[in-house]
N, C-alpha and C positions, 0 to 999 in steps of 0.2 A: 558698209560704205563702199561706193564705187571705187575701184581701184583703176590702174592705167588702162587695161583692156575694156573696161566699161566705158570710160570716159573716150578712148579711142574710137570705139564703136559708135557713140553718140555722135561725135564729131564728124566722122566720115559718112555717116547718114544725113546729117544735116548739110553738109556742103553742097551736094547736087540739088538738095531741096529749096535751100535758102539763099546759098550762094548766087551772087549777082543780083539779088532782090533789092528794092529799095524799102527802107523802113518809112512806113507812112504815119505810124503812131506807136507810141509807148503807153500801156496802162500798168500802173504799179498798184497792185491791190491790197498788199500787206504791208503797213508801216514799219512792221519790224525789219523788213529788208534794208531800209536805211538808204535806199537809192534815191537821189532826187535830181539827176541830170538827163532827165527824159528830153530835155529841148535840144541837148548836145547829139541826141541819136536820130531825132527826126530829120528825114531828108538825106541821111547819108545811105550809101549803096553798102551792101555787105560783099565783101570783094572775094571772101574766103572764111571758111568755118575750119578750125583745126584744134588740136590739143596742144597746151602748153603745160608740162607738168601734169597735174591734175585738174585742171580747168579746160572747160571747153571755151574757145575764144573766137569772138565774131570780129574779123578784120573791117573796119569800116572806112571807105573813102571818104575824102573832104568832099562836099556837096559842090565846091568850087574850084577843087582842085589845086588850092593855094596852101594846104597844110598837110602834114605826114598824116598817115592812117592814125585813126583811134582804135583802141582794142577793148571790146566790152567782153568781160570775162565771167563766165558763171562756174562757181564750184558747187557741186551737187551735195557734197558732205554726206550725210547719213542717209536720207530718203529723197534727196532732188531728182528730177525728171526733166528732160527737156523734149517736148512732143511736138512734132509738126503737125499742124492740122488744117488740111486743105480747105478751099473755099466751100465744099459740099460736105463736109465733115460734121456739121451740127455746130450747136452753139456752147458757150462756156458756163452757162447756168447751171448752177447746182454744184459745181466744183469747189466745195469749201477750202481746199487745200491749193488752189491756183494763188500764186503768189505775183505774178507778172506776165504781160502778154506784150510780144512784138507783133504788130500788125504790119504785114508786108503787103506788097504789090498784090500777091497771090497767095493766100493762105496765113497762117498765124504760126509762131513759135510760143509755146505756152510752158510755163515754169511753174510746175508743179511740185509742192514740198510738203509732206504730212507733218514732218517733225519742225519744220522751219529753221534749220541750222544751215541751209544753202545760202550762198553769197553772190551778189552781182557788183562788178565794180569797174571802172575805167582804167586803163593803162594809156598813158601817153606815147609810150614806145615799147617796140618788141623788147627791148632791153630790160625795161622796168617790169615786163611780164615774167622774165625767166625765173624759174624756181632755183633755190639754194642748191638743190641735189642735182646729182649727174642724171643725164637722161639715159635710161638703160637700153633703149633701141638705137642710139647712136653707132657710128662704126667704131668710134674710138673707145668705146665702153669694152674693155677686155681685161685681163689679168694684172696688167701694169697700172692701169687706171684705178681698178679696186684696191689693188695693193697699197697704193697712195693713199686712197681715203681711209684704209681699214688699219693703217700702221700704228700700232701701239695701243689698240683698243683691246681693253679686257672683257668687253661687252659679249655676252652671247651672240653667236652670229646670227641667230633667228631674230632676237632683238635688234641687232644692229641694222639688218635688212629692213627693219620698219621705219628706221630714221628718214626723214624726208629731206633733212638736210645732207645727207650722205648720197642716197639714189631716191630719186622721186618715182611715185606711182606704186609701188610695192606694198601691199598691204597684208592682212593676216592669212587670207587664202592663198596667194601666190607665194607668201615667203615659205609655207610648209611645202608647197608642191615643187618649188624649185629645190630646195634643200633634198627632198627625197629623190627628185630625178638626177642630182649631182651626187648622191650618196655621202652628204655630209651630216654629222649629228647636229641637231638644233642648238645642243648645250654646249657646244665646244667655244673657247674664246676665239673671237674674230682675229686675233693676231696671230693664232696657231695654225692657219691655213698657209701650206706651202704653194710655191708658184703653180704647181701643176693643179692643185685644189681650186686656185683662184681662178684659173682658166676654165676647169670644169663649172664652176659656178657662175662665170660670165657668160658661157655658152648655154647653160640650163636656163639662165635668167632670160635670155633673149628667145630661146625654144619655146619656154613655157608661155610667155607673154604673146608672142606672135602666135601660138596655137590658140589661145584664148581669145584673141583679136578675131582670128578666122571662124570662131564659133560665138561671135557677138557678146562675149563676155559671160559673167556667172551669175545665176539668179537662184537665191534661196528665198527671199521674201520681197524684196521692195525694187530692185533694178528693172526697169524698162528701157529698152532703146527709144531711139526717136521715132519709130513707128508704133510705139506701144506695145511691144512685143517683148518677151522674156529672152535671155540670154540661153546659151547651150551648152557651156563649158561644164556646167555642174555634172553632165554624164560622164566627164573625162576625169574627174579629179580622182587621184590615186590613193591619197591619205587624208585629206581635210575632210572631217565630217564621217571618216570611216572607222573611227576606233572600234576595236573588238572584232574586227574583219580581218582576213588574210590578207597579206600584202599581194598584190598581183605579181610581184616579180618574183618572190620567194616563198610566200606561204605563212610568215612570221606574223603574228598578231599585230595589227597597227595599235599603238598606244597612243594616249592623249595625255598631256600635262598642262599647266598654266604656267607660261612665262609673261611676266612684266604685265600681268592681268589680262592675258591674250591666250586664247586655246592653241596648243601646238600639237600637231600630229606627226609621228614619225614612225617607221619601221627600226627597231632597234637590231636588226641583222644586216640590213642595207646601207643602214647611215652609221659612219664612225668617225 
């Protein structure tokens, strides 16, 4: 499933391509998508494409300038892709996984989703679009803010990091990488972390997510960016999918276990 860096990558790439373009038409090709508000999109101009939480959000201007912006949010879920197609890039024929198309003044944005778990919905305001969890790239994301969120939790810290109602955008890949970077055992109770460790966790979270964004996300099977290209951060992963190999920091064998039905990778020497 695309995590924060992958969603941020797609939004950043779509913004200069689709931003400031007028939506001329909307084609919903998959009834399972459950989206029936095409008419509200036609004639609106995309003012900006950005990430909010784990959704790619198209901010849409009112065609007459009389109403607040409308927000079209796409959640990629497991296998969703938003691909920009220029005017000369060929047709959509033969793409059986194409679920929706935004037809723009120049080109299209194609929503492709093999497993059909992705969603499209409208928000009437930015406040409505905000996720429940904290934004890990905000300036205010620090030891104190994590401490407030984590207070009293006996949940294992790796499992806690996956809770989208606490911190948005961190999935299985980056949770393992973050904990290795800051040297915290994934099985420790979340509330056992002291102030210094919370500070390290906040710093490593920002460091790993920003580095992954720099390399356009991680691709193991499905993720492609807005240009139809794979991410590059899989080359820099230190523990995820590296069980049985030596830790790059100390040489100890990387271990794998299952936590909350998800694979966890860690170094038993570096992470305490």
